[in-house]
C-alpha positions in Angstrom: -58.6 4.0 26.6 -59.2 5.8 23.4 -56.1 4.7 21.5 -52.5 4.6 22.7 -52.0 8.3 22.5 -55.2 9.2 24.3 -55.3 7.5 27.6 -57.4 8.1 30.7 -56.2 6.5 33.7 -58.7 5.5 36.5 -57.3 7.4 39.6 -58.5 4.7 42.1 -57.0 1.9 40.1 -53.6 3.8 39.7 -53.5 4.5 43.3 -54.1 0.7 44.1 -51.4 -0.3 41.6 -49.0 2.2 43.0 -49.5 0.9 46.5 -49.2 -2.7 45.4 -45.9 -1.9 43.8 -44.6 -0.1 47.0 -45.7 -3.1 49.1 -44.5 -6.0 46.9 -41.3 -4.1 45.7 -40.9 -6.1 42.3 -37.6 -6.4 40.7 -39.2 -5.8 37.3 -42.6 -4.7 36.1 -43.7 -6.1 32.8 -47.0 -5.7 30.6 -49.2 -8.6 30.0 -52.0 -7.4 28.0 -54.3 -8.8 25.4 -54.8 -5.2 23.9 -51.2 -5.5 22.6 -51.7 -7.9 19.9 -48.6 -7.5 17.6 -45.3 -5.7 17.0 -47.3 -2.6 15.6 -49.5 -2.3 18.7 -46.4 -2.8 20.9 -44.8 0.1 19.1 -47.9 2.2 19.4 -48.2 1.6 23.1 -44.3 2.1 23.6 -44.7 5.8 21.9 -48.1 6.6 23.4 -49.2 5.1 26.6 -45.9 3.6 28.1 -44.1 6.8 28.9 -47.1 8.2 30.6 -48.0 5.2 32.5 -44.3 4.6 33.6 -44.3 8.2 34.9 -47.4 8.0 36.7 -46.7 4.6 38.4 -43.0 5.7 39.1 -41.6 2.4 37.6 -40.0 1.5 34.3 -41.4 -1.5 32.4 -39.0 -4.3 31.6 -41.0 -6.5 29.0 -44.0 -5.6 27.0 -45.4 -8.9 25.6 -47.5 -9.0 22.6 -50.2 -11.7 22.1 -49.1 -12.8 18.5 -45.2 -12.7 19.1 -45.0 -13.7 22.7 -48.1 -15.0 24.5 -49.7 -17.4 22.0 -46.2 -18.9 21.2 -45.4 -19.5 24.8 -48.7 -20.9 25.5 -48.5 -23.3 22.6 -45.0 -24.5 23.5 -46.3 -25.3 27.1 -49.3 -27.2 25.8 -47.3 -28.9 23.1 -49.6 -27.4 20.4 -48.5 -25.9 17.0 -48.4 -22.4 17.1 -49.8 -22.1 13.5 -53.0 -24.0 14.7 -54.0 -21.2 17.4 -55.2 -17.9 16.7 -56.3 -15.1 19.2 -59.9 -16.1 19.5 -59.0 -19.9 20.1 -56.4 -18.7 22.8 -58.8 -16.4 24.4 -61.5 -19.2 24.4 -59.1 -22.1 25.5 -57.2 -20.4 28.3 -58.5 -16.8 28.7 -56.0 -14.3 30.3 -56.0 -16.3 33.5 -54.8 -19.4 31.8 -52.5 -17.8 29.4 -50.8 -16.0 32.2 -50.2 -19.3 34.1 -48.9 -20.9 31.0 -46.5 -18.0 30.3 -45.3 -17.9 33.8 -44.7 -21.6 34.0 -42.7 -21.3 30.8 -40.6 -18.3 32.4 -40.2 -20.1 35.8 -38.8 -23.2 34.0 -36.4 -21.2 32.0 -35.3 -19.4 35.1 -34.6 -22.7 37.0 -32.8 -24.2 34.0 -30.5 -21.2 34.1 -29.8 -21.3 37.8 -32.1 -18.4 38.9 -34.2 -18.6 42.0 -37.9 -19.3 42.0 -40.1 -17.0 40.2 -42.8 -14.9 42.1 -45.1 -13.1 39.6 -48.4 -11.2 40.1 -50.9 -10.2 37.6 -53.0 -7.2 38.4 -56.1 -7.2 36.0 -59.9 -6.7 36.0 -60.8 -9.9 34.3 -59.1 -12.4 36.5 -60.2 -14.2 39.7 -58.0 -14.0 42.8 -55.8 -17.1 42.9 -52.3 -17.9 44.2 -50.5 -21.0 42.6 -47.4 -22.7 43.9 -45.3 -24.8 41.7 -42.4 -26.6 43.4 -41.6 -29.7 41.2 -38.5 -30.8 39.4 -38.9 -28.6 36.5 -40.6 -25.4 37.9 -40.5 -23.4 41.0 -42.8 -20.4 41.4 -45.5 -18.7 43.3 -48.0 -17.0 40.7 -50.7 -14.7 42.0 -53.4 -13.2 39.9 -55.4 -10.5 41.6 -58.5 -8.7 40.5 -57.8 -4.8 40.7 -61.4 -4.1 41.6 -61.0 -6.6 44.7 -57.5 -5.3 45.5 -57.7 -3.7 49.0 -61.4 -3.8 49.0 -61.7 -5.3 52.4 -60.1 -2.2 54.0 
């Protein structure tokens, strides 16, 4: 990307994401990105990239999380760490995207269970994660969490 208003999409990766969405059929599509740091960046993404990406993928986005307002506070809550003691660099060093996604999804899965919703099934498609599938089936949390590297997605075919 060259800024939120000057985006170049990689056709091969877009095709993979579109195929995955068609096969997985998610109820909601959210954005979990370390590039959206704060409310200002979320607004720029919403005005610039979001409409273009939603059109190309053929799905609306439900949530667009920001690092400062959503991801770090949720991770800190899950780890019982004071939010004010963790900045982006520390979060990135501690958990990276893979660990931060796990923590955020555990938080959401616990909230869903508390409110009587079924188990969460969430997937992150990203270029910096390792393929993994986690299953949580304990008293507080029921979820299946997958993280799939976009470059390896459908690579075996």
